[in-house]
C-alpha positions in Angstrom: -4.2 19.9 -21.9 -3.0 16.4 -20.9 -5.6 14.2 -19.4 -4.3 13.0 -16.1 -5.3 9.6 -14.7 -9.0 10.2 -15.4 -9.6 6.4 -15.5 -7.8 5.7 -12.3 -10.0 4.1 -9.7 -8.7 4.6 -6.1 -10.5 1.7 -4.7 -10.7 -1.9 -5.7 -13.4 -4.5 -5.5 -11.2 -7.5 -4.7 -7.5 -7.8 -5.6 -6.4 -6.2 -8.8 -4.5 -8.5 -11.2 -2.7 -7.3 -14.3 -4.9 -9.0 -16.8 -6.3 -7.4 -19.9 -8.9 -8.6 -22.4 -9.8 -6.8 -25.7 -13.1 -4.9 -25.7 -13.2 -4.3 -21.9 -11.4 -1.0 -21.8 -12.7 2.5 -21.0 -13.4 4.7 -24.0 -12.2 7.7 -22.0 -8.6 6.6 -21.6 -5.8 9.0 -22.9 -4.3 8.5 -26.3 -2.4 5.3 -27.0 0.4 6.0 -29.4 2.6 3.6 -31.4 5.8 5.1 -32.9 7.3 3.1 -35.7 11.1 3.4 -36.0 11.5 1.1 -38.9 15.2 1.8 -39.5 16.2 1.9 -35.8 17.2 5.5 -36.1 19.0 6.6 -32.8 17.2 9.9 -33.0 13.9 8.2 -32.1 15.5 6.7 -29.0 17.1 10.0 -28.1 13.8 11.8 -28.2 12.2 9.1 -26.0 15.0 9.2 -23.4 15.0 13.0 -23.4 11.3 13.0 -22.5 12.0 11.3 -19.2 10.9 13.9 -16.6 9.6 12.3 -13.4 9.0 15.6 -11.8 6.5 16.4 -14.5 4.8 13.0 -14.4 6.5 11.4 -17.5 8.8 8.4 -17.3 10.6 6.6 -20.1 11.1 2.8 -19.6 13.9 1.0 -21.4 13.1 -2.7 -21.0 15.9 -5.0 -19.8 17.2 -6.9 -22.9 16.0 -10.5 -23.2 14.2 -10.4 -19.9 11.1 -12.5 -20.3 10.0 -13.2 -16.7 6.4 -11.9 -16.3 7.5 -9.4 -13.6 10.6 -8.1 -15.4 8.8 -5.2 -17.1 7.3 -4.2 -13.8 10.8 -4.1 -12.3 11.9 -1.8 -15.2 8.9 0.5 -14.5 9.9 0.7 -10.8 13.4 1.6 -11.7 12.2 4.3 -14.0 10.5 5.8 -11.0 13.8 5.6 -9.1 12.5 2.7 -7.0 15.1 0.0 -6.7 14.6 -3.7 -5.8 16.1 -5.6 -2.9 19.5 -7.3 -3.6 19.2 -10.6 -5.4 19.2 -13.4 -2.8 17.8 -11.4 0.0 14.7 -12.5 1.8 12.7 -9.5 0.6 13.7 -10.3 -3.0 12.8 -13.9 -2.7 9.3 -13.2 -1.4 7.9 -10.5 -3.5 9.9 -9.4 -6.6 9.3 -12.7 -8.3 5.5 -12.4 -7.8 4.0 -10.9 -11.0 0.8 -9.6 -9.3 2.7 -8.1 -6.4 5.3 -6.3 -8.6 2.6 -4.8 -10.9 0.5 -3.7 -7.9 3.6 -1.9 -6.6 4.0 -0.2 -10.0 0.3 0.8 -10.0 0.4 2.2 -6.4 3.5 4.3 -7.1 2.2 5.6 -10.5 -1.0 6.8 -8.8 0.7 8.3 -5.8 3.5 10.0 -7.6 1.2 11.4 -10.3 2.8 9.7 -13.3 0.5 10.4 -16.2 2.7 9.5 -19.3 4.6 6.3 -19.7 6.9 5.8 -22.7 8.2 2.3 -23.4 11.0 1.7 -25.9 12.1 -1.5 -27.7 8.5 -2.8 -27.6 9.3 -5.1 -30.6 11.3 -7.2 -28.2 8.9 -7.6 -25.2 6.6 -10.5 -24.7 2.8 -10.8 -25.2 2.4 -11.3 -21.4 4.1 -8.0 -20.9 1.7 -6.2 -23.2 -1.2 -7.8 -21.3 0.1 -6.4 -18.0 1.0 -3.0 -19.6 -2.5 -2.5 -21.1 -4.1 -3.6 -17.8 -1.9 -1.0 -16.0 -3.1 1.7 -18.5 -6.8 0.9 -17.8 -6.3 0.9 -14.0 -4.3 4.1 -13.7 -5.4 6.1 -16.8 -1.9 6.8 -18.0 -1.1 8.1 -21.4 0.9 5.2 -23.0 3.4 5.6 -25.8 5.0 2.6 -27.4 8.2 2.9 -29.4 9.0 0.0 -31.8 12.4 -0.2 -33.5 11.5 -3.1 -35.8 8.5 -5.1 -37.0 5.7 -5.3 -34.5 5.2 -8.7 -32.8 2.1 -10.7 -33.7 0.8 -10.3 -30.2 1.1 -6.5 -30.3 -0.4 -6.4 -33.8 -3.4 -8.4 -32.7 -3.9 -6.2 -29.7 -3.7 -3.0 -31.7 -6.4 -4.3 -34.1 -8.9 -3.8 -31.3 -7.4 -0.8 -29.5 -7.9 2.7 -30.7 -4.5 4.2 -31.2 -2.4 6.7 -33.2 0.4 5.4 -35.5 3.4 7.7 -35.9 6.0 7.0 -38.6 8.1 10.2 -38.7 10.7 11.7 -36.3 8.8 15.0 -36.1 5.7 13.1 -35.2 7.6 11.0 -32.6 8.9 14.2 -31.0 5.4 15.6 -30.7 4.1 12.4 -29.3 6.7 12.2 -26.5 6.8 15.9 -25.7 3.5 16.1 -23.9 3.3 19.3 -21.8 2.4 18.8 -18.1 1.9 21.2 -15.2 4.8 21.4 -12.7 4.4 19.5 -9.4 2.8 21.3 -6.5 5.2 23.3 -4.4 4.3 21.6 -1.2 5.1 18.0 -2.4 8.3 16.3 -1.4 10.7 16.3 -4.4 11.1 12.5 -4.5 12.6 12.7 -8.0 15.6 14.6 -6.6 16.6 11.6 -4.4 18.0 9.5 -7.2 21.6 10.4 -6.3 21.3 8.2 -3.2 21.4 5.0 -5.4 23.6 3.0 -5.7 24.9 3.3 -2.2 28.4 4.7 -1.8 30.9 2.6 0.2 31.8 5.6 2.4 28.2 7.0 2.9 27.2 8.0 6.5 25.4 5.4 8.6 22.2 6.4 10.4 21.2 5.5 14.0 17.6 4.7 14.8 15.7 7.2 17.0 16.5 6.7 20.7 14.8 7.7 23.9 17.8 9.7 25.0 20.4 11.7 23.0 23.3 9.7 21.8 26.6 10.7 23.3 29.4 12.0 21.1 31.7 9.3 22.5 29.4 6.5 21.2 29.0 8.1 17.8 32.8 8.6 17.5 33.5 5.0 18.5 31.0 3.7 15.9 32.5 6.0 13.3 36.0 4.7 14.0 34.9 1.1 13.8 33.2 1.7 10.5 35.6 4.2 9.0 32.7 6.5 8.2 30.4 9.0 9.7 27.5 7.9 12.0 24.5 10.3 12.2 21.7 10.0 14.8 18.1 10.5 13.7 15.9 12.7 15.9 14.0 11.1 18.8 10.7 9.4 17.8 7.8 11.8 17.8 10.2 14.8 17.8 11.0 15.3 14.1 11.4 19.0 13.3 9.3 20.5 10.5 12.4 21.0 8.4 14.5 17.8 8.2 18.1 17.9 9.5 20.9 16.3 7.6 20.3 12.8 8.9 16.5 12.9 8.2 17.1 14.3 4.7 19.5 11.4 3.9 17.1 8.9 5.4 14.2 10.3 3.3 16.2 10.2 0.1 17.3 6.6 0.7 13.8 5.5 1.5 12.5 7.0 -1.8 15.1 5.2 -3.9 16.1 1.9 -2.3 12.7 0.5 -1.2 10.5 -0.4 -4.1 7.7 -2.1 -2.0 5.3 0.6 -0.9 4.3 -1.0 2.4 7.9 -1.7 3.4 8.9 1.9 2.6 5.9 3.3 4.5 6.4 1.0 7.5 10.1 1.9 7.9 9.2 5.6 7.7 6.5 5.1 10.4 8.9 3.1 12.6 11.4 6.0 12.5 8.8 8.7 13.0 7.3 6.9 16.1 10.4 5.3 17.5 8.5 2.1 18.1 9.8 -1.5 17.6 8.9 -2.9 14.2 6.7 -5.5 16.0 4.5 -2.6 17.3 4.4 -0.6 14.1 1.2 -0.2 12.1 0.7 2.2 9.2 -1.5 5.2 10.0 -5.1 5.1 8.9 -5.9 6.8 5.6 -7.2 10.2 6.7 -8.0 11.4 3.2 -9.3 9.3 0.3 -7.5 9.7 -2.0 -4.5 11.7 -0.9 -1.6 11.9 1.6 -1.6 11.6 5.3 -1.9 15.2 6.6 -0.2 14.2 9.9 2.9 12.9 8.3 5.9 15.1 7.2 6.1 15.7 3.5 8.9 13.2 2.9 6.7 10.4 4.4 3.3 11.3 3.1 3.6 9.9 -0.4 5.0 6.7 1.1 2.1 6.2 3.4 -0.4 7.0 0.6 1.2 4.6 -1.8 1.1 1.8 0.9 -2.6 2.3 1.3 -3.2 2.2 -2.4 -1.1 -1.0 -2.6 -3.2 -2.6 0.1 -6.4 -1.7 -1.7 -5.0 -3.2 -4.9 -4.5 -6.4 -2.8 -8.2 -6.3 -2.1 -8.1 -4.8 1.4 -11.1 -2.5 2.1 -10.2 0.8 4.0 -11.8 0.7 7.4 -10.3 3.8 9.1 -7.9 1.8 11.1 -4.2 1.5 10.8 -2.6 -1.3 8.8 -0.7 -3.9 10.8 2.3 -5.7 9.3 2.5 -9.5 8.8 5.5 -11.2 10.3 7.2 -11.5 6.8 6.6 -7.8 6.2 8.3 -7.1 9.6 11.4 -9.1 8.4 11.4 -7.2 5.1 11.3 -3.9 6.9 14.4 -5.0 8.8 16.1 -5.6 5.4 14.9 -2.2 4.2 16.5 -0.6 7.2 19.8 -2.2 6.3 19.5 -1.1 2.7 19.0 2.5 4.0 22.1 2.2 6.2 20.0 2.5 9.3 20.9 0.6 12.5 19.4 0.2 15.9 20.3 -0.2 19.5 23.1 -2.7 18.8 24.9 0.0 16.8 26.3 -0.2 13.3 27.7 -3.5 12.3 31.4 -4.1 11.5 32.6 -2.9 8.1 32.3 -6.3 6.6 28.5 -6.4 7.2 27.8 -2.8 6.3 24.8 -2.2 4.1 26.9 -2.3 0.9 27.9 -5.9 1.6 26.4 -8.9 -0.1 22.8 -10.2 0.2 21.4 -12.0 3.2 20.2 -15.6 3.1 17.6 -16.1 5.7 14.6 -18.3 4.9 11.2 -16.9 5.0 8.4 -15.3 3.0 4.6 -15.7 3.0 3.8 -19.1 1.7 0.1 -19.8 1.5 -1.3 -20.2 5.0 2.1 -19.8 6.7 2.5 -18.0 10.0 5.7 -17.2 11.8 6.6 -15.6 15.1 10.2 -14.9 14.1 11.5 -11.6 15.5 13.2 -9.2 13.1 16.9 -8.8 13.5 18.2 -6.4 16.1 19.5 -4.0 13.5 16.0 -2.8 12.8 14.9 -2.5 16.5 15.2 0.9 18.1 16.7 1.4 21.5 
């Protein structure tokens, strides 16, 4: 039986940073496997790609070619979990995706929350020594089973690391298929099927827009007028605090977009909370963690994993759970406004004109959380409910 995240601590003493040193690992970690595809046989790659099954807790990561930035492998891991980054040039992109520690904390939080237990990384003969350091640190934090597929000569950095890491070397195709085909139990029936939301990315030009929850029902005339202006359907979300147990069409679309288009756990959870409560983003705070570890039992299934991942992310930042809700910093409020646009969600001002719809180019506002900085900037009206 596969060992699942046995080494994963769910609390942190101080911020977790993706740093690894030989000799400091746990002896109880699941098997580290290195597959040697010396002749770059496509069958090895095909076996690794076929093993990608997020619903069963296994993801295959194909690193972006020639990407050497310290956070780039973290970005590839996020995409393998169907979590997509903000558009390049947006404020949200500028402030967190370039931060190595933040990106890897996001990866760790999602891996723990989404029950990912096996990570397969291809083309490891081309990734940098810094990436290996971060990857081995992630393995020790989360307790994942890690399988590395090399299609050429191992790098000196990986060779040096493997000299002190217990691992299994595999040199045959049959052995490779056994290594990547690790059986896993199916997901619990009561969990939201986040892996089924991938069809919502990339956004379609003609996809329906969603209207923020309002105090009063939205009249058909207003919806029809907005639909004519945009040339697409506009769907209202239920009133804040009145979401039905079974999501309607608009709620289902919103949940699917949240689970694919927002890679930062806190921003995804905050937007979900804003919609559920109907409060302005300046008044939103994430619900307290009612269960440790686990999901918020008061949230609907589509929001529970998001809230749990946000709490894990904050603990990885060094925040100690105190039973109170998590308040958003001003830069996070602005990022949630961008997240709303990425999800095609608009507020009291109504949907924008077609040229500024969510599929348009990136925004260019200044901002972000420089050390010691504080701002009182209000988020754009698009993310404020009526």
